[in-house]
mmCIF file of the C-alpha atoms, coordinates in Angstrom:
data_MODEL
# 
_entry.id   MODEL 
# 
loop_
_atom_site.group_PDB 
_atom_site.id 
_atom_site.type_symbol 
_atom_site.label_atom_id 
_atom_site.label_alt_id 
_atom_site.label_comp_id 
_atom_site.label_asym_id 
_atom_site.label_entity_id 
_atom_site.label_seq_id 
_atom_site.pdbx_PDB_ins_code 
_atom_site.Cartn_x 
_atom_site.Cartn_y 
_atom_site.Cartn_z 
_atom_site.occupancy 
_atom_site.B_iso_or_equiv 
_atom_site.pdbx_formal_charge 
_atom_site.auth_seq_id 
_atom_site.auth_comp_id 
_atom_site.auth_asym_id 
_atom_site.auth_atom_id 
_atom_site.pdbx_PDB_model_num 
ATOM 1   C CA . MET A 1 1   ? 41.887 120.905 -88.175 1.00 0.00 ? 1   MET A CA 1 
ATOM 2   C CA . ASN A 1 2   ? 38.519 121.500 -89.146 1.00 0.00 ? 2   ASN A CA 1 
ATOM 3   C CA . GLU A 1 3   ? 37.937 118.729 -90.792 1.00 0.00 ? 3   GLU A CA 1 
ATOM 4   C CA . LYS A 1 4   ? 38.929 116.431 -87.428 1.00 0.00 ? 4   LYS A CA 1 
ATOM 5   C CA . LYS A 1 5   ? 36.315 118.814 -85.321 1.00 0.00 ? 5   LYS A CA 1 
ATOM 6   C CA . ARG A 1 6   ? 33.719 117.691 -87.603 1.00 0.00 ? 6   ARG A CA 1 
ATOM 7   C CA . GLU A 1 7   ? 34.779 113.817 -86.974 1.00 0.00 ? 7   GLU A CA 1 
ATOM 8   C CA . LEU A 1 8   ? 33.543 114.012 -83.505 1.00 0.00 ? 8   LEU A CA 1 
ATOM 9   C CA . LYS A 1 9   ? 30.514 112.294 -82.517 1.00 0.00 ? 9   LYS A CA 1 
ATOM 10  C CA . PRO A 1 10  ? 28.584 111.254 -79.127 1.00 0.00 ? 10  PRO A CA 1 
ATOM 11  C CA . SER A 1 11  ? 30.341 108.313 -77.831 1.00 0.00 ? 11  SER A CA 1 
ATOM 12  C CA . THR A 1 12  ? 28.594 104.861 -77.666 1.00 0.00 ? 12  THR A CA 1 
ATOM 13  C CA . ARG A 1 13  ? 27.686 103.709 -74.093 1.00 0.00 ? 13  ARG A CA 1 
ATOM 14  C CA . TRP A 1 14  ? 28.793 100.550 -74.536 1.00 0.00 ? 14  TRP A CA 1 
ATOM 15  C CA . SER A 1 15  ? 27.579 99.506  -70.991 1.00 0.00 ? 15  SER A CA 1 
ATOM 16  C CA . ASP A 1 16  ? 23.936 98.828  -71.070 1.00 0.00 ? 16  ASP A CA 1 
ATOM 17  C CA . HIS A 1 17  ? 24.044 95.329  -69.498 1.00 0.00 ? 17  HIS A CA 1 
ATOM 18  C CA . GLY A 1 18  ? 22.549 95.433  -66.465 1.00 0.00 ? 18  GLY A CA 1 
ATOM 19  C CA . PRO A 1 19  ? 24.161 96.527  -62.742 1.00 0.00 ? 19  PRO A CA 1 
ATOM 20  C CA . ASN A 1 20  ? 25.690 92.930  -62.089 1.00 0.00 ? 20  ASN A CA 1 
ATOM 21  C CA . THR A 1 21  ? 27.813 92.349  -64.774 1.00 0.00 ? 21  THR A CA 1 
ATOM 22  C CA . TRP A 1 22  ? 31.005 94.623  -66.228 1.00 0.00 ? 22  TRP A CA 1 
ATOM 23  C CA . GLY A 1 23  ? 28.495 97.049  -67.399 1.00 0.00 ? 23  GLY A CA 1 
ATOM 24  C CA . PRO A 1 24  ? 29.507 99.862  -64.384 1.00 0.00 ? 24  PRO A CA 1 
ATOM 25  C CA . TYR A 1 25  ? 33.019 99.504  -64.029 1.00 0.00 ? 25  TYR A CA 1 
ATOM 26  C CA . TRP A 1 26  ? 32.560 100.079 -68.002 1.00 0.00 ? 26  TRP A CA 1 
ATOM 27  C CA . ASP A 1 27  ? 31.129 103.717 -67.060 1.00 0.00 ? 27  ASP A CA 1 
ATOM 28  C CA . ALA A 1 28  ? 33.365 104.277 -64.178 1.00 0.00 ? 28  ALA A CA 1 
ATOM 29  C CA . MET A 1 29  ? 35.976 104.069 -67.220 1.00 0.00 ? 29  MET A CA 1 
ATOM 30  C CA . PHE A 1 30  ? 35.054 106.160 -69.804 1.00 0.00 ? 30  PHE A CA 1 
ATOM 31  C CA . SER A 1 31  ? 32.737 109.063 -69.347 1.00 0.00 ? 31  SER A CA 1 
ATOM 32  C CA . PRO A 1 32  ? 30.958 110.683 -71.744 1.00 0.00 ? 32  PRO A CA 1 
ATOM 33  C CA . ALA A 1 33  ? 32.657 112.225 -74.908 1.00 0.00 ? 33  ALA A CA 1 
ATOM 34  C CA . MET A 1 34  ? 33.089 113.943 -77.875 1.00 0.00 ? 34  MET A CA 1 
ATOM 35  C CA . VAL A 1 35  ? 35.031 111.430 -79.628 1.00 0.00 ? 35  VAL A CA 1 
ATOM 36  C CA . THR A 1 36  ? 36.111 110.094 -83.168 1.00 0.00 ? 36  THR A CA 1 
ATOM 37  C CA . PRO A 1 37  ? 35.069 106.706 -84.894 1.00 0.00 ? 37  PRO A CA 1 
ATOM 38  C CA . TRP A 1 38  ? 38.282 105.470 -84.269 1.00 0.00 ? 38  TRP A CA 1 
ATOM 39  C CA . ILE A 1 39  ? 38.315 105.952 -80.571 1.00 0.00 ? 39  ILE A CA 1 
ATOM 40  C CA . ASN A 1 40  ? 34.735 104.746 -80.323 1.00 0.00 ? 40  ASN A CA 1 
ATOM 41  C CA . TRP A 1 41  ? 35.719 101.387 -81.683 1.00 0.00 ? 41  TRP A CA 1 
ATOM 42  C CA . LYS A 1 42  ? 38.511 101.173 -79.489 1.00 0.00 ? 42  LYS A CA 1 
ATOM 43  C CA . ARG A 1 43  ? 36.096 101.838 -75.972 1.00 0.00 ? 43  ARG A CA 1 
ATOM 44  C CA . GLY A 1 44  ? 33.902 99.373  -77.504 1.00 0.00 ? 44  GLY A CA 1 
ATOM 45  C CA . SER A 1 45  ? 36.566 96.468  -77.720 1.00 0.00 ? 45  SER A CA 1 
ATOM 46  C CA . THR A 1 46  ? 39.453 97.092  -75.592 1.00 0.00 ? 46  THR A CA 1 
ATOM 47  C CA . GLY A 1 47  ? 37.370 98.928  -73.317 1.00 0.00 ? 47  GLY A CA 1 
ATOM 48  C CA . VAL A 1 48  ? 35.190 96.165  -72.683 1.00 0.00 ? 48  VAL A CA 1 
ATOM 49  C CA . ASN A 1 49  ? 37.485 93.379  -72.585 1.00 0.00 ? 49  ASN A CA 1 
ATOM 50  C CA . VAL A 1 50  ? 39.789 95.596  -69.641 1.00 0.00 ? 50  VAL A CA 1 
ATOM 51  C CA . ALA A 1 51  ? 35.891 96.432  -67.972 1.00 0.00 ? 51  ALA A CA 1 
ATOM 52  C CA . ARG A 1 52  ? 35.038 92.599  -67.851 1.00 0.00 ? 52  ARG A CA 1 
ATOM 53  C CA . LEU A 1 53  ? 39.208 91.503  -66.759 1.00 0.00 ? 53  LEU A CA 1 
ATOM 54  C CA . TYR A 1 54  ? 38.494 93.856  -63.917 1.00 0.00 ? 54  TYR A CA 1 
ATOM 55  C CA . TRP A 1 55  ? 34.774 92.604  -62.783 1.00 0.00 ? 55  TRP A CA 1 
ATOM 56  C CA . TYR A 1 56  ? 35.967 88.597  -63.690 1.00 0.00 ? 56  TYR A CA 1 
ATOM 57  C CA . GLU A 1 57  ? 38.678 89.131  -61.213 1.00 0.00 ? 57  GLU A CA 1 
ATOM 58  C CA . ARG A 1 58  ? 36.114 91.004  -58.680 1.00 0.00 ? 58  ARG A CA 1 
ATOM 59  C CA . GLU A 1 59  ? 33.491 87.927  -59.163 1.00 0.00 ? 59  GLU A CA 1 
ATOM 60  C CA . TYR A 1 60  ? 36.797 85.733  -58.294 1.00 0.00 ? 60  TYR A CA 1 
ATOM 61  C CA . LEU A 1 61  ? 37.755 87.664  -55.232 1.00 0.00 ? 61  LEU A CA 1 
ATOM 62  C CA . ARG A 1 62  ? 34.165 87.840  -54.275 1.00 0.00 ? 62  ARG A CA 1 
ATOM 63  C CA . LEU A 1 63  ? 33.513 83.950  -54.114 1.00 0.00 ? 63  LEU A CA 1 
ATOM 64  C CA . ALA A 1 64  ? 36.615 83.615  -52.473 1.00 0.00 ? 64  ALA A CA 1 
ATOM 65  C CA . TYR A 1 65  ? 35.347 85.736  -49.401 1.00 0.00 ? 65  TYR A CA 1 
ATOM 66  C CA . GLU A 1 66  ? 31.893 84.109  -49.628 1.00 0.00 ? 66  GLU A CA 1 
ATOM 67  C CA . SER A 1 67  ? 33.982 80.740  -49.384 1.00 0.00 ? 67  SER A CA 1 
ATOM 68  C CA . VAL A 1 68  ? 35.339 82.256  -45.954 1.00 0.00 ? 68  VAL A CA 1 
ATOM 69  C CA . TYR A 1 69  ? 32.104 84.361  -44.946 1.00 0.00 ? 69  TYR A CA 1 
ATOM 70  C CA . GLY A 1 70  ? 29.239 83.311  -46.407 1.00 0.00 ? 70  GLY A CA 1 
ATOM 71  C CA . SER A 1 71  ? 26.845 84.203  -48.676 1.00 0.00 ? 71  SER A CA 1 
ATOM 72  C CA . VAL A 1 72  ? 25.186 86.165  -47.098 1.00 0.00 ? 72  VAL A CA 1 
ATOM 73  C CA . PRO A 1 73  ? 26.197 90.041  -46.986 1.00 0.00 ? 73  PRO A CA 1 
ATOM 74  C CA . GLU A 1 74  ? 24.585 91.224  -44.297 1.00 0.00 ? 74  GLU A CA 1 
ATOM 75  C CA . ASN A 1 75  ? 26.907 88.603  -42.027 1.00 0.00 ? 75  ASN A CA 1 
ATOM 76  C CA . TRP A 1 76  ? 30.078 89.768  -43.351 1.00 0.00 ? 76  TRP A CA 1 
ATOM 77  C CA . PRO A 1 77  ? 32.441 91.374  -40.874 1.00 0.00 ? 77  PRO A CA 1 
ATOM 78  C CA . SER A 1 78  ? 33.227 93.743  -43.454 1.00 0.00 ? 78  SER A CA 1 
ATOM 79  C CA . GLN A 1 79  ? 30.190 94.911  -44.787 1.00 0.00 ? 79  GLN A CA 1 
ATOM 80  C CA . HIS A 1 80  ? 31.962 96.359  -48.246 1.00 0.00 ? 80  HIS A CA 1 
ATOM 81  C CA . PRO A 1 81  ? 35.266 94.670  -48.209 1.00 0.00 ? 81  PRO A CA 1 
ATOM 82  C CA . GLY A 1 82  ? 37.455 96.665  -50.305 1.00 0.00 ? 82  GLY A CA 1 
ATOM 83  C CA . VAL A 1 83  ? 39.987 95.370  -53.392 1.00 0.00 ? 83  VAL A CA 1 
ATOM 84  C CA . VAL A 1 84  ? 42.558 96.533  -55.357 1.00 0.00 ? 84  VAL A CA 1 
ATOM 85  C CA . LEU A 1 85  ? 41.987 95.258  -58.840 1.00 0.00 ? 85  LEU A CA 1 
ATOM 86  C CA . GLY A 1 86  ? 45.152 95.711  -60.820 1.00 0.00 ? 86  GLY A CA 1 
ATOM 87  C CA . ASP A 1 87  ? 45.756 99.701  -60.051 1.00 0.00 ? 87  ASP A CA 1 
ATOM 88  C CA . ARG A 1 88  ? 41.696 100.480 -58.978 1.00 0.00 ? 88  ARG A CA 1 
ATOM 89  C CA . ALA A 1 89  ? 40.232 100.192 -56.087 1.00 0.00 ? 89  ALA A CA 1 
ATOM 90  C CA . ALA A 1 90  ? 36.695 98.434  -55.809 1.00 0.00 ? 90  ALA A CA 1 
ATOM 91  C CA . CYS A 1 91  ? 34.328 96.650  -53.571 1.00 0.00 ? 91  CYS A CA 1 
ATOM 92  C CA . LEU A 1 92  ? 33.225 92.890  -53.433 1.00 0.00 ? 92  LEU A CA 1 
ATOM 93  C CA . ARG A 1 93  ? 29.804 93.802  -51.791 1.00 0.00 ? 93  ARG A CA 1 
ATOM 94  C CA . CYS A 1 94  ? 28.700 97.452  -54.401 1.00 0.00 ? 94  CYS A CA 1 
ATOM 95  C CA . HIS A 1 95  ? 29.749 98.029  -57.802 1.00 0.00 ? 95  HIS A CA 1 
ATOM 96  C CA . TYR A 1 96  ? 32.525 100.945 -56.018 1.00 0.00 ? 96  TYR A CA 1 
ATOM 97  C CA . PHE A 1 97  ? 34.976 101.252 -58.701 1.00 0.00 ? 97  PHE A CA 1 
ATOM 98  C CA . GLY A 1 98  ? 37.494 103.608 -58.299 1.00 0.00 ? 98  GLY A CA 1 
ATOM 99  C CA . THR A 1 99  ? 39.385 106.264 -61.040 1.00 0.00 ? 99  THR A CA 1 
ATOM 100 C CA . TRP A 1 100 ? 42.742 105.120 -62.160 1.00 0.00 ? 100 TRP A CA 1 
ATOM 101 C CA . SER A 1 101 ? 44.830 105.924 -58.795 1.00 0.00 ? 101 SER A CA 1 
ATOM 102 C CA . GLY A 1 102 ? 48.396 103.612 -58.891 1.00 0.00 ? 102 GLY A CA 1 
ATOM 103 C CA . PRO A 1 103 ? 48.440 100.325 -56.699 1.00 0.00 ? 103 PRO A CA 1 
ATOM 104 C CA . LEU A 1 104 ? 49.281 102.158 -53.450 1.00 0.00 ? 104 LEU A CA 1 
ATOM 105 C CA . SER A 1 105 ? 46.968 104.646 -53.791 1.00 0.00 ? 105 SER A CA 1 
ATOM 106 C CA . ALA A 1 106 ? 44.019 102.431 -55.154 1.00 0.00 ? 106 ALA A CA 1 
ATOM 107 C CA . LEU A 1 107 ? 45.188 100.262 -51.533 1.00 0.00 ? 107 LEU A CA 1 
ATOM 108 C CA . ASP A 1 108 ? 43.950 103.525 -49.919 1.00 0.00 ? 108 ASP A CA 1 
ATOM 109 C CA . LEU A 1 109 ? 40.894 104.268 -51.212 1.00 0.00 ? 109 LEU A CA 1 
ATOM 110 C CA . ALA A 1 110 ? 39.564 101.049 -51.450 1.00 0.00 ? 110 ALA A CA 1 
ATOM 111 C CA . ARG A 1 111 ? 40.493 101.286 -47.458 1.00 0.00 ? 111 ARG A CA 1 
ATOM 112 C CA . ARG A 1 112 ? 38.396 104.069 -47.204 1.00 0.00 ? 112 ARG A CA 1 
ATOM 113 C CA . HIS A 1 113 ? 35.543 102.515 -48.967 1.00 0.00 ? 113 HIS A CA 1 
ATOM 114 C CA . GLU A 1 114 ? 35.250 99.552  -46.814 1.00 0.00 ? 114 GLU A CA 1 
ATOM 115 C CA . THR A 1 115 ? 36.254 101.285 -43.342 1.00 0.00 ? 115 THR A CA 1 
ATOM 116 C CA . SER A 1 116 ? 33.732 104.719 -44.559 1.00 0.00 ? 116 SER A CA 1 
ATOM 117 C CA . GLY A 1 117 ? 31.309 101.508 -44.396 1.00 0.00 ? 117 GLY A CA 1 
ATOM 118 C CA . GLY A 1 118 ? 31.116 101.790 -48.377 1.00 0.00 ? 118 GLY A CA 1 
ATOM 119 C CA . GLU A 1 119 ? 29.795 105.896 -47.811 1.00 0.00 ? 119 GLU A CA 1 
ATOM 120 C CA . PHE A 1 120 ? 33.338 107.259 -49.086 1.00 0.00 ? 120 PHE A CA 1 
ATOM 121 C CA . ARG A 1 121 ? 33.145 106.352 -53.156 1.00 0.00 ? 121 ARG A CA 1 
ATOM 122 C CA . GLY A 1 122 ? 35.643 109.522 -53.751 1.00 0.00 ? 122 GLY A CA 1 
ATOM 123 C CA . ARG A 1 123 ? 39.443 110.211 -54.867 1.00 0.00 ? 123 ARG A CA 1 
ATOM 124 C CA . ARG A 1 124 ? 41.700 110.031 -52.119 1.00 0.00 ? 124 ARG A CA 1 
ATOM 125 C CA . ALA A 1 125 ? 42.132 113.544 -50.399 1.00 0.00 ? 125 ALA A CA 1 
ATOM 126 C CA . SER A 1 126 ? 45.137 115.501 -51.598 1.00 0.00 ? 126 SER A CA 1 
ATOM 127 C CA . THR A 1 127 ? 47.017 117.714 -49.174 1.00 0.00 ? 127 THR A CA 1 
ATOM 128 C CA . PRO A 1 128 ? 46.630 121.663 -49.416 1.00 0.00 ? 128 PRO A CA 1 
ATOM 129 C CA . ARG A 1 129 ? 48.642 123.916 -50.415 1.00 0.00 ? 129 ARG A CA 1 
ATOM 130 C CA . SER A 1 130 ? 49.598 126.721 -49.202 1.00 0.00 ? 130 SER A CA 1 
ATOM 131 C CA . ARG A 1 131 ? 48.865 130.136 -50.584 1.00 0.00 ? 131 ARG A CA 1 
ATOM 132 C CA . GLU A 1 132 ? 52.028 132.773 -50.156 1.00 0.00 ? 132 GLU A CA 1 
# 
């Protein structure tokens, strides 16, 4: 067990490619952590590919939105159009990319982000439990 603890090292940040790329999506998916070399490699290979796929899907939807409403975001009917990318909420204007939540919850998160004008960037509120 102690040998495995010694193998843990700070994870590599694979997303340092600028704000207008898949980088912010990778950052949202993988927070800094102490990981094994294997996990670090998987975050840099499979993790990067997944972040790129989400980004490409977002860009495709953004271009479709622009083909209808124009390429000037200030003229869009919604300043922060929320979308669902797989099982995550995202925005076509800013880099909002929600945590994994499942498709129905992602729809709720995307809509909350959109209706708040981009202010909402958190999780869906949970139902408070009574303390008896």
